[in-house]
C-alpha positions as CSV (number, residue, x, y, z in Angstrom):
1,M,18.0,1.1,23.0
2,T,19.6,1.0,19.5
3,N,19.8,4.3,17.8
4,T,19.4,5.6,14.1
5,D,18.6,8.2,12.0
6,V,15.8,6.7,10.4
7,I,13.8,3.5,11.0
8,I,11.7,1.9,8.3
9,V,9.3,-0.7,9.1
10,G,8.7,-2.7,6.5
11,S,10.4,-3.9,3.3
12,G,8.4,-3.5,0.0
13,I,9.0,-1.2,-2.9
14,A,8.5,2.1,-1.1
15,A,10.6,1.2,1.6
16,L,13.5,0.3,-0.5
17,Q,13.0,2.9,-2.8
18,L,13.2,5.2,0.6
19,A,16.2,3.1,1.6
20,R,18.1,3.6,-1.6
21,Q,17.7,7.3,-1.6
22,L,18.9,8.0,1.7
23,Q,21.6,5.8,2.3
24,E,24.3,8.6,1.1
25,H,23.1,10.8,3.9
26,L,21.6,8.9,6.8
27,N,21.6,5.5,8.6
28,V,18.7,3.6,7.8
29,I,17.5,0.4,10.0
30,I,14.5,-1.6,8.1
31,I,13.1,-3.5,10.5
32,T,10.4,-6.5,9.0
33,K,8.7,-9.1,10.9
34,N,9.6,-11.7,8.7
35,K,12.0,-12.2,5.8
36,V,13.0,-9.0,3.6
37,K,11.3,-10.5,0.5
38,D,8.0,-11.6,2.3
39,S,5.9,-8.4,0.9
40,N,3.1,-7.8,-1.6
41,S,5.9,-5.8,-3.6
42,Y,7.8,-8.9,-4.3
43,L,4.6,-11.1,-5.1
44,A,3.5,-8.3,-7.7
45,Q,2.7,-10.1,-11.0
46,G,1.3,-7.0,-12.7
47,G,4.0,-4.1,-13.8
48,V,4.0,-0.6,-13.0
49,A,2.2,1.8,-15.1
50,A,3.7,5.4,-16.6
51,P,2.9,7.4,-19.3
52,I,6.1,7.0,-21.5
53,G,4.6,5.5,-24.7
54,K,4.9,7.6,-27.9
55,F,1.3,8.8,-27.6
56,D,0.8,8.9,-24.0
57,K,0.6,12.0,-22.1
58,V,0.5,12.4,-18.0
59,E,-3.2,13.9,-18.5
60,L,-4.5,10.8,-20.0
61,H,-3.0,8.7,-17.2
62,A,-4.1,10.8,-14.6
63,K,-7.7,11.0,-16.2
64,D,-7.7,6.9,-16.1
65,T,-6.8,6.9,-12.5
66,M,-9.2,9.6,-11.5
67,T,-12.2,7.5,-13.5
68,A,-11.0,4.4,-11.9
69,G,-11.2,6.3,-8.1
70,C,-14.5,7.4,-8.8
71,N,-13.1,11.2,-8.6
72,H,-12.7,10.7,-5.0
73,Q,-9.1,12.2,-5.3
74,S,-7.5,15.6,-6.0
75,E,-6.9,15.8,-9.7
76,E,-3.8,17.9,-8.6
77,A,-2.2,15.2,-6.5
78,V,-2.7,12.3,-9.1
79,K,-1.2,14.5,-11.9
80,N,2.0,15.6,-10.0
81,V,2.4,11.8,-8.5
82,I,2.1,10.2,-12.4
83,R,4.7,13.1,-13.3
84,D,7.1,12.3,-11.1
85,G,6.3,8.6,-11.6
86,K,7.4,9.4,-15.2
87,R,10.6,10.8,-14.5
88,I,11.5,8.1,-12.1
89,I,10.4,5.1,-14.5
90,E,12.6,6.8,-17.3
91,Y,15.6,7.1,-14.7
92,L,15.0,3.3,-13.7
93,I,15.1,2.6,-17.6
94,N,18.3,4.6,-18.1
95,D,20.0,3.1,-14.9
96,G,19.4,-0.8,-16.3
97,A,16.3,-1.6,-14.5
98,P,15.3,-5.0,-15.8
99,F,11.9,-3.9,-17.8
100,D,10.6,-6.3,-20.5
101,R,11.6,-5.6,-24.1
102,K,10.4,-6.4,-27.6
103,S,12.2,-8.6,-29.8
104,N,13.4,-5.0,-31.6
105,G,14.3,-3.8,-28.3
106,D,11.7,-1.3,-27.5
107,L,9.9,-1.5,-24.1
108,A,7.1,-4.2,-24.3
109,L,4.1,-1.9,-22.5
110,G,0.9,-3.8,-21.6
111,M,-2.7,-3.1,-21.4
112,E,-4.9,-3.6,-18.0
113,G,-8.1,-2.7,-16.8
114,A,-9.5,0.7,-17.1
115,H,-6.4,2.0,-19.0
116,S,-6.8,4.0,-22.1
117,M,-3.7,3.2,-23.4
118,A,-0.9,0.5,-23.3
119,R,1.3,1.8,-20.5
120,I,1.9,-1.0,-18.2
121,L,5.8,-2.1,-18.0
122,H,6.6,-5.8,-16.6
123,S,9.6,-7.7,-15.7
124,G,9.8,-11.3,-16.3
125,G,6.3,-11.5,-17.8
126,D,4.3,-11.7,-14.8
127,Q,7.2,-11.3,-11.9
128,T,7.6,-7.5,-12.0
129,G,7.8,-7.2,-8.2
130,K,10.3,-9.7,-7.7
131,Y,12.6,-8.3,-10.3
132,I,12.2,-4.5,-9.2
133,I,12.7,-5.7,-5.5
134,E,15.8,-7.4,-6.4
135,Y,17.0,-4.5,-8.3
136,L,16.5,-2.1,-5.6
137,L,18.5,-4.5,-2.9
138,D,21.2,-4.8,-5.0
139,A,21.7,-0.9,-4.9
140,L,21.6,-0.5,-1.1
141,T,24.8,-0.5,0.7
142,E,26.3,-1.3,4.3
143,K,24.5,2.0,5.5
144,V,21.1,0.1,5.3
145,R,20.8,-2.3,8.1
146,F,18.0,-5.3,8.2
147,V,16.6,-6.5,11.3
148,E,14.3,-9.6,10.2
149,K,11.8,-11.6,12.2
150,E,10.9,-8.9,14.5
151,L,7.4,-7.6,14.7
152,V,6.8,-3.9,15.5
153,Y,3.9,-3.8,17.9
154,E,4.2,-0.2,19.4
155,L,5.3,3.2,18.2
156,I,7.3,5.4,20.9
157,K,6.6,8.6,21.8
158,N,8.2,11.1,24.0
159,E,6.9,13.7,26.4
160,R,6.0,16.3,23.4
161,G,3.8,13.5,21.6
162,H,6.3,13.0,18.6
163,C,7.3,9.4,17.5
164,C,10.8,8.9,18.4
165,G,11.2,5.0,18.0
166,V,9.4,1.5,18.2
167,K,9.3,-1.5,20.1
168,T,9.6,-5.1,18.5
169,M,9.2,-8.5,19.8
170,K,10.9,-11.8,18.5
171,G,9.4,-14.9,18.3
172,D,10.8,-15.9,21.8
173,G,8.9,-13.1,23.3
174,S,12.0,-10.8,23.8
175,I,11.5,-6.9,23.6
176,H,13.6,-4.9,21.6
177,R,13.2,-1.0,21.4
178,Y,14.8,1.2,18.5
179,S,15.1,5.1,18.5
180,A,15.0,7.3,15.8
181,P,14.1,11.1,15.2
182,H,12.1,9.6,11.9
183,V,10.1,6.7,11.9
184,V,8.7,5.5,8.6
185,L,5.7,3.2,8.2
186,S,6.0,0.7,5.0
187,T,4.1,-2.1,6.2
188,G,1.7,-2.3,3.0
189,G,-1.8,-2.7,3.4
190,A,-4.7,-5.3,5.1
191,G,-5.4,-7.9,2.6
192,S,-5.1,-10.6,4.5
193,I,-7.4,-9.9,7.4
194,Y,-9.9,-11.2,4.6
195,S,-9.9,-15.1,4.3
196,L,-9.5,-14.9,0.5
197,S,-6.6,-12.6,-0.4
198,S,-3.8,-11.9,-3.0
199,N,-1.7,-10.5,-0.5
200,A,1.5,-12.5,1.7
201,P,0.0,-14.0,4.7
202,T,1.8,-11.0,6.8
203,V,0.3,-8.3,5.3
204,T,-2.6,-7.9,8.0
205,G,-2.5,-4.0,8.4
206,D,0.1,-3.8,11.4
207,G,1.3,-0.2,10.3
208,M,-2.3,1.2,10.0
209,A,-3.2,-0.7,13.5
210,L,0.0,0.9,14.9
211,A,-0.8,4.6,13.7
212,F,-4.1,4.6,14.9
213,L,-3.2,3.3,18.6
214,A,-0.5,6.0,18.4
215,G,-3.1,8.8,17.6
216,A,-2.5,9.2,13.7
217,A,-5.3,10.2,11.8
218,L,-6.5,7.6,9.2
219,S,-8.7,8.0,6.2
220,D,-10.7,6.0,3.3
221,M,-10.7,2.9,5.2
222,E,-13.9,1.3,3.7
223,F,-12.4,1.4,0.2
224,I,-11.3,-2.2,0.0
225,Q,-10.1,-3.7,-3.9
226,F,-11.1,-6.9,-4.4
227,H,-9.0,-8.5,-7.4
228,P,-11.7,-10.3,-9.8
229,T,-9.1,-13.1,-10.5
230,L,-7.8,-15.2,-7.9
231,L,-7.2,-18.8,-8.5
232,S,-10.0,-20.6,-7.7
233,L,-9.6,-23.9,-5.3
234,G,-13.3,-24.4,-4.2
235,S,-13.5,-22.5,-1.0
236,T,-10.3,-21.3,-1.1
237,S,-7.8,-19.6,-3.6
238,G,-4.1,-20.5,-4.3
239,G,-2.8,-16.6,-5.5
240,L,-3.2,-14.3,-8.0
241,V,-3.8,-14.3,-11.9
242,S,-2.7,-11.3,-12.8
243,E,-5.0,-8.8,-14.9
244,A,-2.4,-8.9,-17.4
245,V,-3.8,-12.4,-18.7
246,R,-7.1,-10.1,-19.8
247,G,-4.9,-7.6,-20.7
248,E,-3.5,-10.1,-23.3
249,G,-7.0,-11.2,-24.4
250,A,-8.5,-13.8,-22.1
251,L,-11.9,-14.0,-21.6
252,L,-14.4,-14.4,-18.4
253,I,-16.8,-17.0,-19.1
254,N,-18.9,-19.3,-16.8
255,G,-19.4,-23.1,-16.8
256,S,-21.7,-22.7,-20.2
257,G,-18.8,-21.3,-22.1
258,E,-20.7,-17.5,-21.8
259,R,-19.0,-14.4,-21.5
260,I,-20.3,-12.9,-18.3
261,M,-19.2,-9.1,-19.2
262,E,-21.2,-8.7,-22.0
263,G,-23.7,-5.9,-21.2
264,V,-22.3,-5.0,-18.1
265,H,-19.6,-2.3,-19.3
266,P,-18.3,-1.2,-22.4
267,L,-14.8,-2.2,-21.6
268,L,-15.8,-6.0,-20.8
269,E,-13.2,-7.7,-19.4
270,L,-11.0,-4.6,-18.7
271,A,-13.9,-2.8,-16.7
272,P,-12.7,-1.3,-13.5
273,R,-11.8,-3.8,-11.0
274,H,-14.8,-3.2,-8.5
275,I,-17.0,-4.0,-11.8
276,V,-15.6,-7.1,-12.8
277,A,-15.2,-8.5,-9.2
278,E,-18.9,-7.7,-8.4
279,K,-20.1,-9.4,-11.5
280,I,-17.8,-12.5,-11.0
281,N,-19.0,-12.6,-7.3
282,R,-22.9,-12.4,-8.0
283,E,-22.2,-15.3,-10.7
284,R,-20.9,-17.4,-8.1
285,I,-23.2,-16.6,-5.7
286,E,-25.6,-18.1,-8.1
287,G,-23.4,-21.4,-8.3
288,K,-21.9,-20.6,-11.3
289,A,-18.3,-21.5,-11.6
290,V,-16.0,-18.9,-13.4
291,Y,-13.2,-19.4,-15.7
292,L,-10.4,-17.5,-17.5
293,D,-10.6,-18.5,-21.0
294,I,-6.7,-18.1,-21.8
295,T,-7.1,-20.0,-25.7
296,P,-6.9,-16.3,-27.1
297,V,-3.6,-15.7,-25.4
298,K,-0.5,-16.7,-27.5
299,D,2.3,-18.2,-25.7
300,F,0.6,-18.3,-22.5
301,E,3.3,-20.4,-20.5
302,T,6.0,-18.0,-21.7
303,K,4.3,-14.7,-20.9
304,F,2.9,-15.7,-17.6
305,P,5.8,-18.2,-16.1
306,S,4.5,-17.5,-12.5
307,I,0.7,-18.3,-13.1
308,T,1.8,-21.3,-15.2
309,K,3.7,-22.6,-12.3
310,L,1.0,-21.5,-9.7
311,C,-1.8,-23.9,-11.8
312,E,1.0,-26.6,-11.8
313,N,1.3,-26.5,-8.2
314,H,-2.7,-26.6,-7.6
315,H,-2.9,-29.3,-10.5
316,I,-5.0,-27.2,-12.8
317,S,-4.2,-28.3,-16.5
318,L,-3.8,-25.4,-19.1
319,S,-4.2,-27.7,-21.9
320,Q,-8.2,-27.1,-21.3
321,G,-7.8,-23.5,-21.6
322,K,-9.6,-22.5,-18.5
323,I,-8.2,-21.1,-15.6
324,P,-11.1,-21.1,-12.2
325,V,-11.0,-17.5,-10.6
326,T,-12.7,-16.1,-7.9
327,P,-12.4,-12.5,-6.2
328,G,-10.5,-11.7,-3.3
329,C,-9.1,-8.9,-1.2
330,H,-6.1,-7.5,-3.2
331,F,-5.6,-3.7,-2.3
332,T,-6.5,-1.1,0.9
333,M,-7.1,2.4,-0.6
334,G,-7.2,4.1,2.6
335,G,-4.6,4.1,5.2
336,V,-2.9,6.6,7.1
337,L,-3.5,9.7,6.3
338,T,-0.5,11.6,4.7
339,D,0.6,15.0,2.7
340,E,2.1,14.9,-0.4
341,E,5.7,13.8,1.1
342,G,4.4,11.1,3.4
343,K,4.1,13.0,6.7
344,T,1.4,12.1,9.2
345,T,-0.2,14.1,11.5
346,I,2.1,13.0,14.3
347,H,5.8,14.5,14.2
348,G,8.3,12.3,13.3
349,L,5.9,9.7,11.9
350,Y,5.7,9.3,8.1
351,A,3.8,6.6,5.9
352,I,4.4,5.5,2.3
353,G,3.5,2.7,0.1
354,E,-0.2,1.0,0.6
355,V,0.0,1.5,4.5
356,A,-0.7,5.2,3.9
357,C,-3.6,7.4,2.2
358,T,-2.0,9.9,0.1
359,G,-5.1,10.9,-2.1
360,M,-3.5,8.8,-5.0
361,H,-6.0,6.1,-5.8
362,G,-9.3,7.6,-4.4
363,A,-12.1,5.0,-4.1
364,N,-10.7,2.6,-6.4
365,R,-6.7,1.9,-7.5
366,L,-6.2,2.0,-11.3
367,A,-4.3,-1.2,-11.7
368,S,-0.3,-1.3,-11.6
369,N,-0.7,2.4,-10.0
370,S,0.7,1.0,-6.7
371,L,4.5,0.0,-7.5
372,L,4.2,3.5,-9.2
373,E,3.2,5.3,-5.9
374,G,6.0,3.7,-3.8
375,L,8.5,4.6,-6.1
376,V,7.4,8.0,-6.0
377,F,6.8,8.6,-2.5
378,G,9.9,6.6,-1.6
379,E,11.8,9.4,-3.2
380,R,9.6,12.2,-2.1
381,L,10.1,11.4,1.4
382,A,13.7,10.6,1.2
383,N,14.1,14.6,0.0
384,H,12.3,15.7,2.8
385,L,14.5,13.9,5.4
386,V,17.5,14.6,3.8
387,T,16.7,18.5,3.7
388,F,15.5,18.4,7.0
389,K,18.9,16.6,8.1
390,R,20.6,20.0,6.8
391,K,18.3,22.1,8.9
392,T,18.6,20.4,12.5
393,S,21.2,19.4,14.4
394,P,22.3,15.6,14.8
395,F,20.0,13.3,17.0
396,T,21.2,12.2,20.2
397,G,18.5,9.8,21.2
398,A,18.1,11.9,24.5
399,Y,14.4,11.3,24.4
400,N,12.2,11.2,27.6
401,V,10.0,7.8,26.4
402,Q,6.3,8.2,27.4
403,E,5.8,4.4,28.4
404,S,2.6,2.5,27.4
405,K,-0.3,2.1,29.7
406,G,-3.5,0.5,29.6
407,N,-5.0,-3.2,29.2
408,I,-6.9,-3.9,25.7
409,G,-8.4,-7.2,27.2
410,E,-7.9,-11.0,26.8
411,I,-7.5,-12.3,23.4
412,T,-10.2,-14.9,23.2
413,F,-11.0,-15.4,19.1
414,D,-9.0,-17.1,16.6
415,P,-7.6,-15.1,13.6
416,T,-9.1,-17.5,11.3
417,E,-12.8,-16.6,12.5
418,L,-12.1,-13.0,12.1
419,K,-10.7,-13.4,8.5
420,E,-13.7,-15.3,7.5
421,R,-16.2,-12.8,9.0
422,M,-14.5,-10.3,7.4
423,M,-15.0,-11.9,3.8
424,R,-18.7,-12.7,4.7
425,D,-19.7,-9.3,6.2
426,V,-17.3,-6.8,4.9
427,G,-16.7,-8.2,1.9
428,I,-17.1,-7.3,-1.8
429,I,-20.7,-6.8,-1.0
430,R,-22.0,-5.3,2.4
431,N,-25.0,-3.7,3.6
432,E,-26.3,-2.5,7.4
433,Q,-27.4,-6.0,8.5
434,S,-24.0,-7.5,7.5
435,L,-21.8,-4.7,8.7
436,T,-23.6,-4.3,12.3
437,R,-23.5,-7.8,12.7
438,H,-19.8,-8.0,12.5
439,L,-19.3,-4.7,14.5
440,N,-21.5,-6.5,17.3
441,W,-18.6,-9.4,17.2
442,L,-15.9,-7.2,17.3
443,N,-17.6,-5.4,20.1
444,A,-18.1,-8.8,21.7
445,Q,-14.3,-9.4,22.3
446,S,-14.3,-6.8,24.8
447,L,-11.1,-5.2,23.7
448,S,-10.0,-1.6,23.9
449,F,-7.6,0.9,21.9
450,H,-4.7,0.7,24.2
451,T,-1.0,0.3,23.4
452,G,-0.1,-1.9,26.8
453,L,1.0,-5.0,24.7
454,D,4.0,-6.0,26.2
455,R,2.5,-9.0,28.3
456,L,1.0,-10.6,24.8
457,S,2.8,-13.2,22.8
458,E,3.6,-12.1,19.3
459,N,0.8,-14.0,17.9
460,E,-1.4,-12.7,20.5
461,I,-0.3,-9.4,19.3
462,Q,-1.1,-10.0,15.2
463,T,-4.2,-11.0,16.2
464,Y,-5.0,-7.8,18.5
465,L,-3.9,-5.4,15.6
466,M,-6.1,-7.5,13.1
467,W,-9.0,-6.6,15.2
468,V,-7.9,-2.9,15.5
469,V,-8.0,-3.1,11.7
470,S,-11.3,-5.0,11.1
471,M,-12.9,-2.6,13.5
472,L,-11.6,0.8,11.6
473,I,-13.0,-0.9,8.0
474,T,-16.3,-1.9,9.7
475,Q,-17.1,1.6,11.2
476,S,-16.0,3.4,8.0
477,A,-18.2,1.0,5.7
478,L,-21.0,1.2,7.7
479,L,-20.9,5.1,7.8
480,R,-20.7,5.6,4.2
481,T,-24.3,5.3,3.1
482,E,-23.4,5.0,-0.7
483,S,-21.7,2.5,-3.2
484,R,-18.4,4.0,-4.6
485,G,-15.7,2.3,-6.1
486,G,-14.1,-0.6,-3.8
487,H,-17.3,0.2,-1.3
488,I,-20.4,-1.7,-2.3
489,R,-23.6,-1.1,-0.5
490,S,-26.8,-3.5,-1.4
491,D,-28.8,-1.1,0.4
492,Y,-27.3,2.0,-1.2
493,P,-26.6,1.0,-4.5
494,G,-25.2,4.2,-6.2
495,E,-23.3,7.0,-5.4
496,N,-24.6,9.9,-3.2
497,N,-22.8,12.6,-4.9
498,S,-24.9,15.1,-2.8
499,E,-23.9,13.7,0.5
500,W,-20.4,11.9,-0.2
501,F,-18.7,13.4,-2.9
502,K,-14.9,14.1,-2.2
503,K,-15.6,13.7,1.4
504,S,-13.8,11.5,3.5
505,I,-14.2,9.3,6.9
506,L,-11.2,10.4,9.0
507,L,-10.6,8.1,12.3
508,I,-8.6,9.0,15.3
509,N,-8.0,7.4,18.3
510,D,-8.8,10.1,20.9
511,N,-8.2,8.7,24.6
512,H,-8.7,5.4,23.6
513,Q,-11.9,6.0,21.7
514,L,-12.7,6.2,18.5
515,R,-13.4,9.5,17.1
516,V,-14.9,10.2,13.5
517,V,-14.4,12.9,11.6
518,R,-16.2,13.7,8.0
519,D,-13.8,15.9,6.2
520,E,-14.3,17.1,2.5
521,Q,-10.5,18.4,1.7
522,H,-8.5,16.5,4.4
523,Q,-8.2,19.8,6.1
524,I,-6.4,18.3,9.1
525,E,-2.7,19.3,10.1
526,I,0.4,17.4,8.8
527,Y,3.3,17.8,10.8
528,A,6.7,18.2,9.5
């Protein structure tokens, strides 16, 4: 067994920010199931939002965040994240982070949907994630060790129920163990359990499933954001077409050249994402193709080099000024329930980034807030762990580990079928009939919530973890009998504030059975 101070599972922006802040104080191992740069953060075309403009304020950014999230969040928590984020972004700017600038040297601040101000910083036009990830990687020292191509498939707990390590599996089936007093999940969301997704193929909700199976509480799993504009390739998608394209003036039109957002929302193409996605989805259900008319965007190829390359790779000619688009799964607002530092309901286990439910995004994430959240919680958790180190004795690795037991059942279905069913029955528009149909299919697989996965292959483990996350999303979506943010039900088309305002659905694995708690203010104990 390999011992260290901190294990980080995942290698996105939150993970690397945490590692950067910890490396002078603690030994860190970052474990990723693929390559370090295979993350949603690296793929992020959009930028990072922060109120650093001359006339912008923390309060304005917070108000936009609350509005986009349908006021499902804590306003105080949102303001605190944005205030910390503003400070961190200002530090990164002074440190030489590669943010785009105008010809006069000023920062080029862009506009995106549901923002009231131009406050989006970009790098390399539409390559913000790539630039920031490489910037953070360059700042790491040898005290941060990377372990690639190992799938973390179980959280190890000791006799006191504290998380004290992880089990991993390599492609050859060999099993490895790593121990640490602090285990951090930074595995991203669950977008790729849907057949149409902007996410990296590896982002299938592993961290959420691992935390749930270990007994941690999850929250808000029904709130899934579908990005309005993925490149449409008929029945499949080719990748993300950033919201920044609409921020630069691109219009949404149908095959007849009619603007589809007129009369739908005052902000037209820059309405909150769930509204734009629902409208495009409705047009496509009616058999109408939807396009981004990019003719109003000057110097498109220069401003959006990666989108230009994406279109070229799929033989979409930009000379006609139209990019075919379709909605697809983009972001998971819910996840592992944490406090303001990233602590979960299990001692020694933490969660940061998209895998976590921090109270920042509410029912629908505001564009470009995710990279900001990752930077903030990476720093906050680092401060907590460094302080924790000063108050405790060094870790010796002397834990009595509780070995996993139980039989989950046999994996007999293809993950492709699960993805297609998720898109059809638990997708942009849900109802009791579709959700029940999918829940019945999941139950018919005769699987259970156990952690005894050692006998399975790596592919079978991945498929099983996808089943767990699919079950959590579906159960939550069936229970919330209203439409709010990214959760849209045709049989309950409006918000039900008398029953659901500020109320969250918590999911807990209680003795291998799903326990549901309806909680108003996340009043559940978070451990140090």
